[in-house]
N, C-alpha and C positions, 0 to 999 in steps of 0.2 A: 485577579491584578486589576487595582485601579489607576488610571493614568490621568494625570492633569499637566497641565501648562499654568505657572504662578507667573503673574506679570507684575514687575516688581518698580516701584518708583522710589527714587534714592534721593537723598541729598546731594548737592551741586558736588561735582567731582569725583564723587563715591561711585558710581558705575562698575567700572574696571576693580577694584577692590571687593565689592559687594559680588559682582560674577564670581569672581575666582574663589570667596569664599565659600558661597551658596555652592558652586559645582563639588567642592570637595565633602558636601555634606552625604552621609548615607542617604540612598532613595532617591536623590538628584542624580536624572540621566544626563542633563546636560544643561549649564547655565551660559546666556551669551549675554554681553551688551549690547544694544540696538538702540535706533534713533526712532523718536518718534513720543508719544505720550506718558511710554513706560521707557523706562532705563535699561532694566535687566528682563530676560524671559527664562524660566527655567522648565524643564520637562520632569516632572517626579515621576514615581512608581511607589504605589504601598500595596498592602494586601488585603486592606479594606478601605472602607471610606472612612470611619474611624482612625484608622492607622496615619491616612492621610492628613485628617485635620489636626491629629497631633505632630505630624512632621512639620505642617506649615506653623502653626501656634507655637511650637516649643522650639522648633530649630531654624526656620527659615526667617520668622518675624525675628528672631531675637538677636538677628544679624546687625552690629551696627553699620549704620547708614542708611537702614531703609526705613522710609516714610510709609508705605502702604504697599498694599497687596492685593491681588485680585488672584481668586483662585477659579481655573476654567476646566472643570471636567470633562475629558474626554468619553463622548457615547458613541456607539456602533449602532447606528439603525438603517 
């Protein structure tokens, strides 16, 4: 299982809508609007790195109101 945090920047005033839309996507464990340089942070899970990439590119980045994402993969050292 591959897990990651997706840091999301949105258009002004769209954070709450983006967070609720992203939270409903299969593979997204949690999505919350936050303060700071990013507007939403989502925790996602996928079976492989390739599946994670497809989730981010094909589903999350397709959500209306998102302007930029940054994927931070969880590692266990």
